[in-house]
N, C-alpha and C positions, 0 to 999 in steps of 0.2 A: 538124863533129860531126853525126850522123847523126839523124834522127828519133826512132828508138827511143832513142836517147841524150838525147835532151832530156828526153824520158816519162819515162825514170828517175830523169833529178835532179829533174824536178817531183816525181815521187812522193815521191825521199830527203827534198826541202826540206819537203813538205809532213806527212810524220812527225814531221819534225824540229820545225816549229811545232807540230803537233798537242803535242808530248812537252813543249816549252816551256811550252804554254798549259794543262798540265795539271799540271805544277811550280807555276808561277805559283799558279792558282787553288787546289791542296794548301798552298801556302804561307800561301794569303791565308786557308784556312779552319783553319790549324796555328797556335796560339798557346801559347808556355811561359809556366807559372804557375811560381808558388815550390816546387808540390809536383810539380810535372811537365807534360809536354804535353798538348794537347787538340786535338782535332780536331773541329769542328762542322761547318754546312753552310751554304750560300747557300741563299735563300726564295723559288726558283721566280722568279727575275728583278726580284725586289722590292728588290734593292742593299742589303737587311740578314742582316747574317750570324747565325746563330745558334748557342751555344752551350748546350745542356741537360744538367741531373744531371752537375753539376760538383760534387763533394766541398768542403765548406769546413770541414769540422770531422771526427773519430774518430765513427765510430758509438758515440751513447751508450745501448752493449748491454751486458750481465754488469754487469761492479764499477762500469762508467760511467754505471749507469743512475742519474739524480737527481746527477749532476756536472756541475760546468760544465764546457760542450766545450772540447776540443783539437783543437788544428791539425792538421787531415786529414795522415794518414802520405804521404811522396812515394810515388810509382809509376815505374814504368821504361817505356820505350817508350811509344807514344800513346794516351792513353784517347780513346774515342769520346765525344764530348759531343752524342749524337742522340738521345738519349729523355730524358724528365723523370725524375727518382730518387723513389723511392717516399712517399708522404705519409705523414708520422707520424699516430700512432695516433689514431684518433677513432671515435666512432660515425654513423651517418647522422644528422645533426641538422635539416641543413638542407635542404631538398628543392632550393631555386635551384640548390645547388651540384653543379656538374659537372666531371670528373678526368679526365686524360688520362695518367695515370701508371699503375703497376703495381698497387697498391692498397695498403693501410697495412701500416707497418714501424714498428719501433724504429729500425733502421737509415736514417734521413730527411734529413739535414741535409744537403741538395744546395742547388745555387742553379744560375738558368739568367743569360747574357747576352746580349742582342739589340743589335748595334752596327751602325753605317752604315758606320765607321770601315772602312780600308781597312789603314791601318797604325797604329804603336803611335804615329807622331807627329800623329795629329790633336786630341789633349787636348779630346775633348768633353766636355760637362757627363752628368754620370752622375746619372739617376734611380732608387732602392733602393725599392722596393715592396714595403708588409708589408701582407700580406692580413686580413681581419677573417674572424670568424666565434666573438667571445663567448670567445675564449681554448680554446675546445671542439673548432673545427672548421676546417677550411678548408686550402689548399694553392697551390701556388705553379704549378699547371700546368690553372687554370680556363681555358677558353677567353675569357671575358672580360675574363681579365689578360693576356690575349697581347701580349707588347711589339714587334711585328713594326711596326704602322703607326703607334706613339710613337716608336720609334725613327726614323722616317722624317721627324719634324720637329727631327732633325741632335742626337740626346741619345743616350745608352749606356743602355739601361733592364737593371736587376737585379730579379730578385724571386728568393726562399727560401725553404724551409721552416722553422719554429722547432716545438719541442715545444710540445704541445698537453694541457689536462687534467689527468689523475692523473701525466701523465708530464712534463708542463712544467712544474707548480705545486704539487707535493707538497713538506708540509714534516714533518720529523720530529725530534724533538731529539737523536738520533745522529746527523744530518745537518747540524744546527746545531754538532755535538761535532767531527764528521772535520773538518767548514771549514775551510781557514787562515782565513776569514771570518768564522767564529763565525755563518753565514749560511746559509738554507735558503730554497727554494721559488724562484720567479724565476727558474727553467732554460730558459723558452721566451724570456723577456727576455734571458738572458744569450747565447742563439744568437743573438738578433737583434746584439744588440754583436758577436759573432762573425763575422754574416756582413759587417757596416760593417767592420771588421776586414781580412778578407779581399778586400775591396773597395779598402781603401785601399794593401794590397801588391800588389795584382795587376792594378789596374782599366787602367793603363796600356798594359800587353800588349794591352788588347783595342781601343786607341784613345779610352780615356778618361781624365779629368783627375782624380785623386784626390783633390787639391784644392778640387774644384767636386761637390760631391755634395750632392744634393736627396732626404730621404726625405719616403716620401709611403706615406698608408694610410689605408684606409676600416674605418669601424667600430671594432673590437678593433686593427686596425692604427693607426688613427686614437689612439686609446687610448693606443698603443706609441709613437708619436711624442710625444705630449706625456710620455711618462715617459722616453723617450731624450734629451729635451731635460734634462729634471729630473737624470739618471743623471750622477754624477762620468764613469762608463765609457765615455759618448757625448761626453763632451766632446773637439772637432776632430774628430771624424770625419763630420762632416756639415756644409754652412754653410750650407743653407736645410732650412726644411720646410713639409709641406702634410698638414693635417688633413682628413679627408672624414668627417664626423658622428661626433664623439666625441673625449672627452678625462677624464682622470682628476679631474675636479672634479663635483659635484653627488653623487648618490647612485646612479646606475645601476652602477656597479660600484666600491663601495666596495674601498679597501685597507683590510685587515687589518693590525693588527701581528703581529712574528714567535710572538709569545708564541700569542697565540690562534690563528694559522693552525696551530701545533704540537699545540695541545690539540684544536682539533680533525682533525686528520689523525691524530695518533695514536689518538684514538677509532675512526676509520673502520678503521686498521690492525688495532685490536684487535677489531674485529668481524669480518672477513673471515680471521681466526686468523693473523696474522702480524704480533705486537707488534714482534719488532724487525728494524731494519734489513736482516738478513741474510736472515731469510725472506720478506721484502718483494719485496729481490733475486733470490732465489730463485723465486720466483712466474712463469708464463710471460708476456707481453705481452697475451695475448687474454685469460687469467683475470682480471688485472688490470684489463683493461679494462671486462670486463664486470661485476667486482665494483665498479668507480668509477661506471658507469652505474647502475646497479642501486641504491646508496647514492645517488645523485645524485635517481633517481623516488621514493625512499622521505623524503629531509631535503629536498629542492631546496636541499642545499649543493650548492657547486662548488668547482671548483680552478683557482684563479685569482690573478693576482698580489698581493703582500703586500709589507710594509716589511720588507723583510730586513736591512737595514744594511748592507748590500752595492753589491747594483744601485740601491736607492734607501733613503740612510740615515735620509731622514723622508718625510712623506707629501708627495706630489707639488706640492697646494697651500700649503702650509710651503714649501717650496724655492723654488716661484716667490713667495712672498710675501716671503720672505729676498733675491730678484733673483739666486739661484745658478743658476737654469738657464743655457741655453746662450742666448744673445743673437743671434739668428741671424733674418731675414726669416722670416717666417709668412705662409702664404695656407692659408685656413680657413674652414669652412661648413659649412652642412647644408641638408638637401631638404627642398621645401615639406610635404612629407606626412611624415616619420619613424613618426608614431604614428599609429593610427585611432581614432578617437571610440568606438568601440564597447569598446575600452578605460576609455570612463570613464561612458558608461551602461550596460554590461556589458546584462543582459534589459531593462532597461529600452528603451523607445522614445525617439529621438532628438529629442524634444520641446523646447519652449521651457521648460516647467514643470520635467521633470525634470531638466533641465540647473541651473536656479538651486538645485532642492533639492539635486543634486548637489554645488553650490556651497558650501552652507551648512554642509553635512555634511564638507566637504574641508578649510574655510578656515576655519569657525565665525564669529567679531566680524569677519573681514577679508573675509567674501564680499560686502560693497558694493563696496570698492575692487577685487576681484577682477574683480566684473563689469562694472567700467567699462573694463577692458580685456580683457575676452574677454565681450563684448557677446553679450545673448541675449535681442533684440527679437523675433523671429520663430524658427519652427522651423529655418529654413535656416541663419539665424546662427548658432543654439544648435547647431548640427551641425558648421558649421564653428570655432566657438571650442572646441569638445570636442576636434577635430581638433586643432589649432593646440594645445592643452594637454598633450595626449598626447604629440606628439611634442617641446613644452619640455620636459615632465617624462623623460622619456626620453633626448633627444641633444641640444636647441636649447641651455637653460640650460649645462649644464657645456662644449659647444664654446664660447658666448660668454664664460664665464667667463676660458675657456681666452685667449680672442682679447683679452680686456680684460687680463687678467695680463701678457701678453707684451707689447703696446703699452705698457704704464706702463716696459718697460725702456728706450723709446726707440727699440727694431727695428721697421723697418718689417714693418705689417699689413696684408693684403688680406684682405676677406671676403666673400662669396657667398652666394647663395641659389639653389638648383637647382632650376628650376619646371618642367621639359620632362620631361611624362607622357610614360613611354613606351606604346606603341600595345599594347593587349588583345591577346592569341592569340584568332585565330578563332573564335566560337561556345563562345568560355570563359565560364563563370558561375561566380560563388562559392559557396562552400559552401549558403547561405542561398539561393542563386537570384536574387539580386540583381545589380546591375552591377557587372562585373568589374574595374572601374576603380580603381584605387589611388591615381591622381596622381603625384606623383613621390614612391615609397616609399623606405623606408631601401636603401640600394645601388643603387637604378636608375641614379645615375650614374657606376657604374663603367666601362660598357662605352661610355659617350659619354669618356669620360680617355683611355682606350685607341685610340681609334677602332676598338672591336670588335663595333657593331651586330651585324655579320653572325653573331657567334656565338651568337647565340637566335633562334631561327625565329619572328619575330615581325613585322608586315607595315610594316615602319620604311618613315617618310615621307622625303621629299627634306628637310622641315623637320630631323628629326631627324638628317641627316646633319651638317647646316646647324652642328646644336648642337656635335655631336660635333668637328667641323672647329674653331670656336672654341674648346673646351674645351681639348681637348688641345692648341691654340697656344697658349694662356695657360698652361698648364701647363709646357711645353716653354720658353718665354720666362721663365718665375721661375725655372725650373733653370738656364738661362743668365746672367741678371742679376739675377735678386734681385727681379723686377719682372714680372708678364705682361706688360703693353703692349707692340704691336709697329704695324708697317704694317698700316692695313686694319681694324684691331680695334676696339670701342669703346673709349672711353677709362676706365679702371678705375682711380678714385682709392687713394690709401691712405685706411686707416679710421684713424678718429678725431676728437677736435673741430673741426679746422680746418674739416672737411669737410661737419659733421653727420653723421659718422659713418655715411660714404656706403658701401654695399652692392651689390656688382653682382647683377643678377637675369639670371640664365642662362637663357634661352628662345630661342624660333625667333621668335616675332612683335616682340619689343622687348628683345634685350640690352641692360641699359643700368645705369647705376649711378644711386641713388637716398638720400637721408637714410633712417635706418630710422626705418620705420614703429610699430615693435615695442620699442622700448628699456625702455620703461614694463614689460613683462612680465617680463622678463628681471631688472632691477632690483629687480620686486616679490617675484620668486620668489628674487631673492638674500640678501633680507633675512629671508624665512624659511628660508631655510638655514642664513643666520649664527647666526639662532637655533636650529636643530637644528625649527624648525616645517614643513618640508617635506613636505607627504605624499607616500607612495608611491603609495597605494593609493583 
């Protein structure tokens, strides 16, 4: 055989190898779901395959507006899953939210999958993320919630959109009448249950284990986790739960009975000249969004979850008190600076004298007891106590109560306190010209959990990356076994009286577990709440 023939055969074999390699890569990035094939993409050598914008339900438009989600219709051929689906209808509510999708739309029920698995036989644990935003804003396309780096910890990460505001939580007597369950509202929560059903049916094809699912969320997402645990519709769809800052206990997002929410929403419908369900469904999504935003500004009312008799047959706290919630391991906690001292002092200077005065206004004859728990011996101590009180009333008390209620079932519970304050942006100043550093503020932990610090243009330090790696490892370990502990990590004991209610302090300087130093504060607030005396202003 001559030299030219050898060259020809070499070229031939090289072409064959390239074709085989291309076919293998194509197969690896193509997955069969119950509705049809989807094709994702590899993430620039990260070892993670990404599938974006997969429909998990039929678009809730036209006659399906304010209906429980229906399974996504099947498609033929291969659906490209390389772009985020549109986010659900919402106003620009929170300045820190940045999105990578096409914009708002009623056609928004899409989910995303990040998987390190290369075959369906991997059976990896699955983490399903639920975003926050007060049930009025948010989407799964935020860069700080990108699942790539968390998936590198050996888990399949799923995120999804759910309906918000008037589209997700509107109730009306006609809606209850047409419902086979005589329920109205909570369509956004029903979307969440539908996404979990999709995971149960399809995640094995992406290398995930449908029987090892962890739901996790922040703020309204954490409230959602507590509600999914309470709902009979969530039963069996997940085996572990993580809550970051929030639960349906306390008064931050009180659940209203169906009749009360129907009355309020019927008045809204009448105020916009569309008292009937037919007229409401005939309105464009844009007009409805504008009308709801205008009504919210005028009355401060908001469209939020209710006790609909179906997704939530009773109040969440009642369900937990009866022990009817999902008895699954729970990892939950909150951040060191969930609230601001300014919400306590308002226009007054943050001084010891002013804090004591506010204490007497807020707590009356219990002010002295309050001041032993939130001391104010100096101006600086008063300012810190005001910061703590604001955070406790907003998030900490409700989350603490959730933890306590779940602990009482005998389920393993792990509690944390996130203390790593993100660095301030260069030359940033707050509106009043003061130091912009807000400490470990509400939502600050999200990019740490996801290993997505670079999603924000901040002067991140090595210590921040250390905490991010620590947290994502704890979270992934919990998803794998129901226990956050693992090799090389500071020991995190279960929360409870046997270990003096130890809390894991998450920071770069000294991450460690220690007995709860503030249990008396939450017990004090709990006593007030149980007697309907917990002040909100």
